[in-house]
FIROSE-98255 format. One record per atom (N, C-alpha, C, O): residue in one letter; x, y, z. Coordinates in steps of 0.1 Angstrom, whole numbers, plus 2048, in hexadecimal, padded with zeros to 3 digits. Atoms other than C-alpha are relative to their C-alpha. Last residue first. Layout:
AXYZ/...
***
This chain:
A8037F1801/A7D484271B/A7F98037F3/A7F680F7F1/E80E7FE7FE/E7D181C71F/E7FC80F7FE/E7F08127FE/A80880880A/A7F281470E/A7F1803802/A7EA8027F8/A7FF7F980D/A804830722/A7F77F97F6/A7F17FF7ED/H8077F47FF/H7F8821743/H7FF8077F2/H7F580B7EE/S80D804800/S8057FF739/S7F680C801/S7EC80C7FB/K80480380D/K82680E72F/K7F17FB7FF/K7EA7FE7F6/R8017F4808/R82981F750/R7FC7FD7F2/R7F38047ED/C80D7F87FD/C820800763/C7FF80C7F8/C7F48107F4/T80B808805/T83B7EB751/T7F3808803/T7EA8087FA/E8017FF80E/E854807756/E7F57F87FA/E7ED7FD7F1/R8057F2802/R84E80977C/R7FE8027F1/R7F48087EC/L80E7FF7FC/L8517E377F/L7FA80E7FD/L7EF80F7F8/E80880880A/E8717E276B/E7F1801803/E7E98037FA/A8007F980D/A8807FE780/A7F87F97F6/A7F18007EE/V8087F47FE/V8767EE7A1/V7FF8087F3/V7F480C7EF/A80E8047FF/A8847CD796/A7F780B801/A7EC80B7FB/A80480380D/A8A57DD78B/A7F17FB7FF/A7EA7FF7F6/K8007F3808/K8A97EE7AC/K7FB7FD7F2/K7F38047ED/M80D7FA7FE/M89F7CD7BE/M7FF80D7F8/M7F48117F3/D7FE7F2804/D8BC7BB7AF/D7F3807801/D7EC8087F8/G7F37FD7FC/G8BC7987C0/G80380F7FE/G80A816806/R7F77FE80B/R8967967BC/R80E804806/R80F80C80F/G7FA80D805/G8827877D8/G80A8017F5/G8107F77F1/F7F68047F6/F87D7A97E9/F8067F27FC/F8117EF801/L7F47F77FF/L86C7B67CA/L80B7FB809/L8167FB806/Y7FB7FE80D/Y85479A7C0/Y80C80A800/Y8158087F7/S7F780A804/S85178F7E4/S8068037F2/S8117FF7EF/G7F88057F6/G8417B07EE/G80A7F67FB/G8167FA7F8/A7FC80D803/A8317C77D5/A80A7FB80B/A81380280F/V7F98067F5/V81C7E57DB/V8047F27FC/V7FB7EA7F8/F7FF80E800/F8137F87BB/F8087FB80C/F8147FE80D/A7F78047F5/A80781B7B6/A7FF7F1803/A7F47EC803/N7F37FA802/N7F8828796/N80A7FE80B/N81580380A/A7F87FF7F4/A7D8813793/A80D8077FC/A8128067F1/G7FF7F27FA/G7C181B776/G80880180C/G80980C812/A80D7FD7FA/A7B57FA767/A80080D807/A7F581280A/A80A7FE80B/A7D37F974F/A7F2803806/A7EB80B7FF/A7FE7F3806/A7E97FD76E/A7F78047F5/A7F280F7F4/A8057F67F7/A7D97E077F/A80280E7FB/A7FA8177FC/L80F800800/L7DE7CA761/L7FA80A809/L7F1811805/A8047FA80D/A8037D575E/A7F18007FE/A7EB8097F9/A7FF7F17FF/A8087CF783/A7FB8067F3/A7F58117F3/T80D7FB7F9/T7FA7AB77E/T80180F802/T7F6816802/S80C802808/S8147A4763/S7F4805807/S7EB80B801/A8007F980C/A8337B3774/A7F37FF7F8/A7ED8097F3/N7F3803807/N82B7A7797/N7FF8077F3/N7F580F7F1/V7FB7F780A/V8117B07B1/V80D7FB7FA/V8177F9802/G7FD80880D/G8007947C3/G8058087F5/G8048057E9/G80380E7FF/G7F17AC7DD/G8027F97F3/G7FC7FB7E9/D7F78087F7/D7F07D17E0/D7FB7F2800/D7F07EF804/V80480F7FF/V7E17EA7C8/V80B7F9808/V8177FD808/M7F580A7FD/M7E28107CA/M7FA7F2800/M7EF7F0803/V80780D7FF/V7CC82B7BB/V80B7F6801/V8127F37F7/T7F880C800/T7DC84D7C2/T7F77F4802/T7F17F380C/A7FF8097F5/A7C58697B9/A80A7F67FE/A80E7F27F3/G7F77FB7F6/G7C98857A0/G8037F780C/G80C7FA814/D7F3802805/D7B9872783/D80B80580B/D81680080B/G7FA7F7809/G79886F794/G80E7FE7FE/G8157F6805/A7F67F77FA/A78C85E7B3/A80680A7F7/A80A8157FC/M8067F97F4/M76B84F7A6/M80A80A805/M806815809/R80A7F7805/R779845784/R7FA80980B/R7F8815809/R7FA7F5808/R798837794/R7F680A7FA/R7F88167FB/V7FA7F67F7/V7848247AD/V80780B7F9/V8068177FE/A80B7F97FB/A76F814791/A80580B80B/A80081680B/A8047F680A/A78E80A77E/A7F5809806/A7F4815803/I7F67F6802/I79C7F979D/I7FC80B7F6/I7FE8177F9/K8017F77F5/K77B7E97A3/K80B80A800/K808816803/P80B7F7802/P77B7DA780/P7FE80A80C/P7FB816809/L7FC7F680A/L79E7CB787/L7F480A7FD/L7F78167FC/C7FF7F27FA/C7947BB7A8/C80280A7F5/C8018167F8/E80E7FB7FF/E78879B796/E80080E806/E7F5815806/E8037F880C/E7AD79678D/E7F2806800/E7EF80F7F9/I80E802803/I7B578B7B1/I7FB8087F4/I7F98147F6/F8077F4804/F7DB78A7B2/F7F27FC7FC/F7F07F37F4/K8037FE80F/K7E77697C1/K7F880D7FE/K7EE80E805/Q80D805806/Q7F47697E5/Q7FF8047F1/Q80780C7EC/G7FF80B809/G81876B7F0/G7F47FB7FA/G7F47F07F4/G7FA7FD80D/G81378180F/G8007F47F7/G7FC7E97FB/R7F4808802/R7FB77D82C/R8058037F2/R7FD8077E9/G7FC8087F5/G7DF79083D/G80C7F87FE/G8137F4807/P7F57FC7F8/P7CC7A2822/P8037F780C/P7FA7F0811/H8057FF7F3/H7B778F809/H80B80480A/H8157FC80B/V80080D7F9/V7C77967E8/V7F980380D/V7F680E810/T80280A80A/T7C37B37CF/T8037F2804/T8057E97FD/M7F980D7FD/M7BE7CD7EA/M7FC7F67F5/M7F17F47F1/V80880B803/V7B37EE7DB/V8087F3802/V8117F07FB/L7FA80D803/L7C580A7EC/L7F57F67FD/L7ED7F4806/I80880C7FE/I7B682D7E9/I8087F37FC/I80D7F27F1/E7F980D802/E7CA84D7EC/E7F77F5804/E7F27F480F/D7FE80280E/D7BB8707E8/D8087F47FD/D80F7F37F2/T7F3806803/T7AC87380A/T8017FE7F1/T7F77FD7EA/E7F87FF7F4/E78F88681A/E80E7FA7FE/E8177FD806/G7FC7F27FD/G77B88F7FB/G80980180C/G80F80C80E/I7F87FA80B/I77C86B7EF/I80480E803/I80F8127FF/Y7F37FB7FB/Y77185D811/Y8088077F5/Y81380C7F8/P8017F77F5/P74C85780C/P80D807804/P80D81180B/A8067F3804/A7528487E9/A7FF80A80C/A80281680A/A7F67F67FF/A76A82C7F4/A7FA80E7FF/A800818803/A7FD7FE7F2/A74E8147FB/A80B80A802/A80C81080D/H8087F47FB/H74381A7D7/H80280280F/H7FE80C814/A7F97F4803/A7608037CB/A7F880C807/A7FE81580C/P8027FA80D/P7517E47DA/P80680E800/P80981480A/T8067F37FE/T7617D27F7/T7FE8077F3/T8088097EC/E80E801802/E7687AD7EF/E7F880D802/E7EC80E7FF/P80480580D/P78D7B37E8/P7F17FF7FE/P7EC8027F3/N7FD80F801/N7937C8807/N7FA7FB7F2/N7F28027EC/L80B809802/L7927EE802/L8047F27FF/L80D7EF7F7/V7FD80D806/V7AC805812/V7F37F97FE/V7EA7F9806/I80980A7FD/I7AC82A81B/I8037F37F8/I80A7F47EE/A80480880B/A7C784481D/A7F67F5804/A7F67F1810/P80980B7FF/P7D185F835/P7FD7FA7F3/P7FD8007E8/K80A7FF80B/K7F1874833/K7F77F4801/K7FB7E8802/A7FE80980A/A803878854/A7F58017F5/A7EB8087F7/G7F57FC809/G80689586C/G8037F67F4/G80D7F87EE/A7F38067FB/A7F3887889/A80B8047F7/A8178007FA/A7FD7F87F4/A7D589E880/A80E7FB806/A81580380C/A7FC7F3804/A7D488E85E/A80580980B/A80F81080A/I7F3802807/I7D386B86D/I80580D7FB/I8118107FD/Q7F68027F6/Q7B8876885/Q80E7FE7FA/Q8178037FF/A7FD7F37FA/A7A3885869/A80B7FE80B/A81380780C/I7F97F980B/I7A5863856/I80480E806/I80F812804/T7F2806801/T79C851876/T8088087F6/T81480A7F8/A7F97FB7F5/A77D86887B/A80F7FB800/A818803804/H7FE7F2802/H771860858/H80880680C/H81180E809/V7F57FE80A/V77883B85D/V80280F7FE/V80D8147FC/D8057F5808/D76483987E/D80B8047F6/D81580B7FA/A7FC7F37FB/A772817889/A7F880B7F8/A7F48087ED/D80B7FE7F5/D76B7F2886/D80480E806/D80680E812/A7FC8007F2/A7807F1866/A7F5803809/A7EB80A805/E80780A7F9/E7707E9844/E8037FF80F/E7FD7F7817/V80E7FC7FE/V77A80A835/V7F87F6808/V7EE7F980D/H80A807807/H79E7FF83C/H7F2806802/H7EF80980D/V80A8077F8/V7B8817847/V7F57FA7F8/V7F27FF7ED/Q80B806806/Q7D8823836/Q7F77F980A/Q7FC7F1812/I80780B7F8/I7F1839847/I7F37FD7F9/I7EA8057F7/T80E803805/T80984E832/T7FB7F5809/T8027EB80C/Q8037F4807/Q82885E843/Q7F27FF7F8/Q7EC8097F7/A80880380B/A82D84585F/A7FC80D7F9/A7F88167FF/G7FB7FB80D/G849851875/G7F87FC7F4/G7FD7FE7E8/A7F4808804/A846841897/A8058047F3/A8118007EF/A7F57FC7F7/A82F85E8A3/A80D7F87FC/A8187FD7FD/A7FB7F3805/A818856886/A80C805807/A81580B801/F7F980280D/F81783288F/F80480D7FA/F80F80E7F4/A7F38067FD/A80F83A8B4/A8087FE7F3/A8147FF7F3/D7F77F77FB/D7F48538AA/D80E7FA803/D818800801/V7FB7F6809/V7E383C893/V80A809806/V81580B7FF/Y7F2801803/Y7E181F8AB/Y80680A7F7/Y81280B7F5/R7F98017F3/R7BF8208BC/R80F8017FE/R816802808/D8007F37F9/D7AF82E89C/D8087FF80D/D80C80A812/P7F47F8803/P7BA80E88A/P80180D807/P80C81380A/R8017F27FB/R7A07FA89C/R80C8087FD/R81480B807/T80E7FE7FD/T79B7D9889/T7FD80E805/T7F3815802/M8048017F2/M7BD7DC87A/M7F2802802/M7EC80A7FB/M80A80B801/M7CE7D7859/M7FC7FD80E/M7FF7F3814/L8068067F3/L7E07F885D/L7F57F67FD/L7EA7FA7FB/H80E806803/H7F47FF83D/H7FC7F980D/H8017EF811/V80580A7F6/V812816843/V7F27FC7FE/V7E98047FD/H80E801804/H826829828/H7FA7F4808/H7FF7E9807/R80580C7F8/R848835833/R7F08007FF/R7E9809803/Y80D7FD7FB/Y85B84B81A/Y7FA7F3806/Y7FC7E8802/L809809807/L880843818/L7F2802806/L7F0800812/G8047FA80D/G896861822/G7F67F77F8/G7F17FC7EE/P80A7F57FE/P898856846/P7FB8067F4/P7F080D7F4/V8017FA80E/V8A783483C/V7F780C801/V7EC80C7FC/T7F7807809/T8B282385D/T8018077F2/T80C80A7ED/A7F27FE7FB/A8A283A877/A80A7FA7F6/A8158007F5/R7FD7F1800/R88183E864/R80F802804/R81680A7FF/S7FF7FB80E/S87F81985C/S80580E800/S80D8127F8/L7F4805806/L887810880/L8028047F2/L80D8087EE/A7F57F77FA/A86B82788C/A80E7FB7FB/A8168037F8/V8017F3807/V853815874/V80B809805/V8128107FD/V7FA80280D/V8607F4882/V7FF80C7F8/V80880F7EF/D7F18017FF/D85A8008A6/D8067FE7F2/D8118037F0/P7FA7F3802/P83680B89D/P80F7FF800/P8168077FA/G8067F47FB/G82A7E789B/G80880C7FD/G81080C7F4/Y7F77F87F8/Y8317C6889/Y7F980D804/Y7EE8107FF/S7F37FC807/S8207A9878/S80880880A/S80E802813/L7FA7F67F8/L803794886/L80E8047FB/L8167FB7F8/N7F18007FF/N7ED77F870/N80480B809/N7FC81580B/P7FB80B7F8/P7C977586C/P80F7FF800/P8157F47FD/V7FB80A809/V7BC797861/V8077F5808/V80B7F8814/F8067FC80C/F7A67AF874/F8047F77F5/F7FD7F47EB/H80E7FF7FD/H7B079C893/H7F88047F3/H7EF7FD7EF/A80580E7FD/A7D4791890/A7F2800804/A7ED7F780B/D8038007F2/D7DE7B7891/D7FB7F2805/D7F77F0810/M80B8097FE/M7F07BB870/M7FE7FD80F/M8077FC817/V8028037F2/V8067D8866/V7F37F8802/V7E87FC7FE/D80D8067FD/D8137D8843/D7FE7FC80E/D8067F4814/L8008087F4/L82F7F083D/L7F27FB803/L7E9803806/H80E8037FB/H8347FD81A/H8017F780B/H8077EC80B/V80180D7FB/V85680D812/V7F27FE806/V7ED80780C/A8038017F2/A85482B7FB/A8027F1804/A8027E87FC/D8057F37FB/D85B8377D8/D7FD80080F/D7FD80B815/A80F8017FD/A87281B7CF/A7FB80D805/A80381580B/G8077F5807/G8948257C1/G7F17FF801/G7EA8067FB/S80780580C/S8A48047CA/S7F980B7F8/S7F68087EC/A7F780080B/A8BD8147E2/A7F97FC7F3/A7FF7FE7E8/E7FD7F2804/E8A181C7FA/E8098017F4/E8078097EB/T80C7FA805/T8957F87FA/T80280F7FB/T7FE8137F1/R80180580E/R8B87EA7FE/R7F38067F9/R7F48097ED/R7F67F9808/R8BD80181C/R7FF7FB7F2/R8018037E8/L8057F2802/L89C7F482B/L80A8087F7/L8068107EF/E80B80080A/E8A77D0824/E7FA80E7FE/E7F68117F3/D7FA80280E/D8C97D6835/D7F58007F6/D7F68067EB/G7F87F4804/G8B87E4854/G8057FF7F2/G8048097EA/L8097F5803/L89E7C9855/L80880C7FB/L8048137F2/R7F67F6806/R8B77AD853/R7F880C7FC/R7FB8117F2/G7F48017F8/G8A5792869/G80B80A7FC/G81580C802/L8027F87F4/L88479D85A/L80C7FF809/L80D807813/D7F98097F7/D890792837/D7FF80780E/D807811810/A7F27FF7FD/A8777A7824/A8057F5809/A7FD7EE810/A7F980A808/A85579C817/A80F800802/A8167F87FD/L80480D7FB/L8427AF832/L8077F57F9/L8097EA7FF/L7F68057F7/L8567CE828/L7FD7F2806/L8057EB80C/S8068047F3/S8407D380A/S80A7FA809/S80F7EF806/P7FD80D7FA/P8527E47EE/P7FA7FE80D/P7FB807816/L7FE8017F1/L8408037E2/L8037F2803/L7FA7E9804/I7FD80E7FD/I84080E7BD/I8047FF80F/I80D806813/Q7FA8027F3/Q82F82E7B3/Q8027F1802/Q7F97E9800/I80080D7FC/I82683878F/I8087FF80D/I81380480E/Q7F48067FB/Q81E85C78A/Q7FF7F2805/Q7F57EF80C/M8038067F3/M801864773/M80D7FA806/M8127F17FF/
***
């Protein structure tokens, strides 16, 4: 199972976005993760399609993974896809027809994915398993960085993995560091979004490599 490491741009120095994007690409990460917050679905406001477009212009070879923490993601899918989003994640809790939004993402030329908040049970992903092969399990309450990993989410990660199968991407986001990523990997996650843990390190390339190896070993131990 391929391990994916995605630095979250939310933790970057926003005054040096170009440099931070180039640092992300040079780190060997699999993608840059862009958290989009609407100050309604979550109590924070981040950035819009222009930052996705900046990412595409600055490091066109770095995969762009966009997480829409929005009440009505369906209203913005086309704009983010046009800006260069390659995967677009939407919450099953959104006030939108999630099936239709998944189809809209695919029609716009991006890969659709779904997200479960910490309190949302694993079975909430079941209706969408045939429509997407990527599920993000939030391991903090979305809306701000620097929170502590919620270990009570580990059984849900395992349940999502059983439901989705080995070919799916099961991602975690929130409080990810070497120790919590190892726990999530043992539970079945294979993709890891990390913000301050990676952007806060002087040598991001070494940090990405260490995190990838930690997760690989944890998977191997559970095999």
